[in-house]
N, C-alpha and C positions, 0 to 999 in steps of 0.2 A: 504493499499500500502506498501511495507517494502524497507527501504535502505539497502541491503546486503553488508556482506563483506567490513567493515570500514578499518579493518586493510589494504585492500590491497593487496590480496593474488593473484594477476593477473589474476583474472577470468573475464571473459568477461560481462559487463553489458547486461542484459536483460530487454527487454523494458516493458514486461508486469508482473505484481504483482504476488508474490506467493499468492496463496488460503491459507487462514488458518481457523480453525474451531476450536472456542472454546471448551475444550472438558472438562466437569468437571468429573475427574475419582476418582471416590469414592472406586471402589474395582476392581476386575479382572475376571469379569465372562464372559465377552462378546466374542463372536467368531471374532478373528482379520481377519480372511479371508473372513467373511462376507462383501458385499459391504455396507449395512445398509443404514440408513437415513443419509447420509453426507451433511451436510447444506453447499452449496455455499456461505459463506459469506467472504468478503475480510479480511484482517488481523486485523482491528480493530475491538473490537465486539460492539454489539449494545449498544444505552446508557441507562441511568435509568432516563435522562432528559428530559422534555417537555411531550406533550398531544400524545396520540395515533392515528394514521392517521385515515381519515373517511374510513370507510367500503364502500368499492365498492358496488354498485347495482349490484342483481343476473341478468343473461340474459340467454338464451337458450344456448348461446356460452361459457359464464364464470358463473359458480354455484357461490353461493355466500360462501365465505369463513367461516372457522368456526370462532365463536365468540372467542375473546381472554378472557383466565380466568386469575383470579388473580394470580394462580399458575404460569401460562405462564411467568406473568409478573416479577416473583421475580426468575426466573431460571438463572443460571450461577455462583449460589454460590457466593465468596467473591467480584467477578466483577460482579453485575447484568446484566439481559439484559432487554431489552425493546421492544416489538415487534414493528416492523416499524421504530426506530429509530438506529442509528450509530454513535458512537464514533469516530472523526477522528484525527489523531496526525500524528507526524513525529520523524526520527531520524535527529539532527541537528548535522551538522560537520561543523561550519563555520570558515574560515581560520582567527587565530589572536583572536578568541573569545573563551572564557571558556564557559563551559553548562550554567554558570549561566547568562553569557551576551549573550548567544544565545537567552535562554529562554526570557530573557528582552526583546530583539528585537523583540521575535514572539509576546509576549503580547502586544508591541505596535502597531503592525501590525494588531492584530486582536480585541484588544479591551479587550481581555480574555487571560485566560491562555489558551492552547491546551488541547483537552481532555485527549489524551495519548502522553507520554513522553517515546521514545524507546531509550533503552542503551543496549550494548552489553558488555557481560562478558565473560572471557576465561574458558576454561572448568576446568583447573585446576591451574589456577592462581590467581589474587588478585581479590577478591569480597567484595565491600564496605560493611560496617555496616549501612548505610545510605545514602539517596539520597537528601541531603538539598536543593538542586538548583530546585529541582522538587515539584513544589507547590502541598498540599494536596487537591487541587480540582482538579488536574490532576490525570490520572491512570498511574503508572509506568509499561512499559511493559520489561521486561529483556529478550534477545533475548541470550541464555546460550548456548554456543558451544557444538557441541556434541563431540563423541568419539568412535571409533570403538566398536561395541558390544561386541566382545570378553572380552575386558577390564571391562566391565560393569557387564555382565553377569554371569563373574566367580568371584565375589565378591569383587577383588581387589580394585574397584572404592570406596566401599561403604563408606568408611570414607571422601572422598571428597565430595560424595554426600550429604553425613549428615551434613558436614560442611557449605555447601551451605546452606542445607536447613533451619540450624539454622540461617544463616545470614539473610535472607530473611524472616524468620518468626520475627527476633528481629526488622525489620524495622516498624512492627506494622502499616501497611498500605496494601491494597489492591494491590495484585501484580499480572499481566499477565505474565506467565512463557512461554517463546517460546524456546523449547527446540528442536537441531536436525532438523532445518529445511529444507525442499527441499530435503527431504531424497528419494524422487525420482528422484533425478538429476543424473548427475556423475561428479559432481565438489567439492564435500566434502568428507572427510574421514569417514564421517559418514552415507554416502548414500549404496543402496544397490549395486551399481557397485563395490564398494570398499570393501565390507563386503561378498564377497561371491555370490553376489544374495538372500543374507538370508534375506527374508521381516521379517520371521518369529524374527529373532534375535533382530532388530529394535521393536518389539512389545515386549518382553521380557526384552530388556533393559528400554523400556518405564514404562511398569508395576514395575519393580523393584525400579527404582527411584521416582516412585509416592508413593510407598508402604514406602520408607524410609522418604520420606517427610511426609508423615502421621503420622510415628512415630515419628517424630522430631515434631510436632505439629505445622507444618507451615501450618495450616488450611486459611491462608490467601490467599494463592497461586491459581491462577485460571491457568488451564494448557491449553495452545494453541498448536494445531497440523496444522502444516503449510507445506504441500505439495508444489512442486510448480505447477505452472499452468499447466504444461505441463508434461509429463514423458519423461526422455532424459535417456537411450535409450527408444523409444516408442514400448515396447515389453511386453506380456500378464504378466511376472512375475514382471514387475517394475510399473503395476498399482496402483495408489495412495492408493486404495482402501487395498491393502494387507499389507500397513503399518500401518492401523488403529488400535489403541489398544484396541478400544472398548468403549461403552459408560459410562460402570461403572467406 
């Protein structure tokens, strides 16, 4: 579950969470228009802790699930995923408290650090070199604001993208990077509605950014693809599958 728009852009709050899919993008070879096997996981990715769930018994109405392989248990790259496990976290913005103070309160409430700490960074503004308030036992999830596709795909944002990539690489910790979320909505400057219904432009922008991050050595970053729970407008061109940048 995500708490979006902390800057208060005057957007209506939505009662249902955004759908997020952890997409480890190592290349650019998949067909963006093909729906493909999209995993309907909530924004927090699966966890690496704990034991695997018991395998349910097979029945005529429910065939036995495939056995979990060792390879499946380590999918996810810098933020591994464990089948049957989920990491939960939150974005904290508590009145009168710093992030450090807010996390200390949450630690007292839970008796441990939360698994994911969610922060928001502007597209072309200040990005810190570290997040010392976030414990090393927590995974940092960065929601990095998007931008109109044209300004990414024409190369004019390459320097900014490389700068952010270097900053995140320099943190030397596993990071979930959630860029340009809810792209199938109609309330952000990076959604399809505000970009001429050009879903392929979003895919090209994602792939260009991923390539630049790879070139900058930001291999500690796991990419989070996060469409809204429904599409607005609910038209065929705006189906969330059309924004999918590909498994690679």
